[in-house]
C-alpha positions in Angstrom: -29.3 3.5 -6.9 -26.4 1.2 -5.6 -23.2 2.5 -4.6 -19.2 1.3 -4.2 -17.8 2.6 -1.6 -14.2 4.0 -1.2 -12.3 1.3 0.7 -9.6 3.4 1.4 -10.2 6.9 4.2 -8.1 9.1 6.6 -10.6 6.6 9.5 -12.8 4.2 9.7 -15.4 6.5 11.9 -15.9 8.5 8.4 -16.1 4.8 6.2 -18.8 5.0 9.0 -20.3 8.2 8.0 -20.7 7.6 4.7 -21.8 4.5 4.1 -24.7 5.9 6.6 -24.9 8.9 4.8 -26.2 6.7 1.8 -28.2 4.1 3.5 -29.8 7.8 4.6 -29.8 8.7 1.0 -32.0 5.8 -0.3 -28.6 4.0 -1.3 -27.5 0.2 -1.2 -23.9 0.2 -0.7 -23.3 -3.4 -3.2 -19.5 -3.5 -1.7 -16.4 -1.8 -2.0 -13.8 -0.1 -4.4 -10.5 -0.3 -3.4 -7.4 1.0 -4.9 -3.7 -0.6 -4.7 -1.4 0.0 -8.4 1.3 1.8 -5.9 2.6 -1.0 -4.0 5.2 -2.2 -5.9 7.5 0.9 -6.3 6.6 1.3 -2.3 10.7 1.0 -0.3 8.4 -1.9 1.5 5.8 -3.3 -1.1 4.5 -5.6 1.2 4.8 -4.1 4.5 2.6 -1.7 2.2 0.1 -3.9 0.7 -0.4 -5.0 4.0 -1.1 -2.1 5.6 -3.2 -1.5 2.4 -5.2 -4.8 3.5 -5.7 -3.5 6.8 -7.4 -0.1 6.2 -9.8 -2.5 3.8 -10.7 -4.8 6.9 -11.1 -1.5 8.9 -13.2 -0.3 6.2 -15.6 -3.1 6.2 -15.9 -3.5 9.7 -17.1 0.6 9.3 -19.7 -1.1 6.6 -20.9 -3.7 9.4 -21.3 -1.1 12.5 -23.1 1.2 9.8 -25.2 -1.6 9.0 -24.5 -3.6 6.3 -22.9 -7.0 7.7 -23.3 -9.0 4.8 -20.3 -9.8 3.5 -21.7 -12.2 1.9 -23.2 -9.7 -0.4 -20.4 -6.6 -1.4 -18.4 -6.7 -4.3 -15.2 -6.0 -2.6 -13.3 -4.6 -5.2 -9.6 -4.2 -5.1 -6.0 -3.7 -7.1 -4.8 -2.2 -10.3 -2.5 -3.4 -13.4 0.3 -3.5 -10.9 -0.8 -5.8 -7.6 -3.0 -7.3 -9.7 -1.0 -11.2 -8.9 -1.3 -10.5 -4.8 -4.1 -10.7 -5.0 -4.1 -14.0 -6.6 -3.5 -15.4 -2.9 -5.5 -14.5 -1.3 -6.8 -11.2 0.1 -9.7 -8.9 1.2 -10.9 -8.7 -2.2 -13.4 -10.7 -4.0 -12.7 -9.2 -7.2 -10.0 -7.0 -8.5 -9.4 -4.8 -11.6 -7.1 -5.1 -14.4 -7.0 -2.5 -17.4 -3.7 -1.0 -18.4 -2.3 -4.8 -18.3 -3.8 -4.6 -21.4 -2.4 -1.6 -22.9 0.8 -1.2 -22.0 2.4 -4.7 -20.8 5.6 -4.0 -20.3 5.0 -2.1 -17.9 3.7 -4.4 -15.6 6.1 -6.6 -15.0 6.5 -6.8 -10.7 7.2 -9.2 -9.0 
């Protein structure tokens, strides 16, 4: 079994613990899933985006600490329809998700 682990955790140790539990159960961690669609609606969207990226980097560090150090082999998913453009400029993610924008594109016209 291969699993992606949620990237945002309240503490770095929790992310590391989950990665270790996955390994002990015989799962191979294939990446991280991030989701940051509410960033554009925050009072300080740039600051919120930076905080989301920092949390993602912490999750990557936790994976490395748990023995999943080959970052090139990991799927690092993030975004959401309102934020996918922010990831075009380069972020921690190497894969972005866009779904709802195809169904209701007018709802996702953020800068």
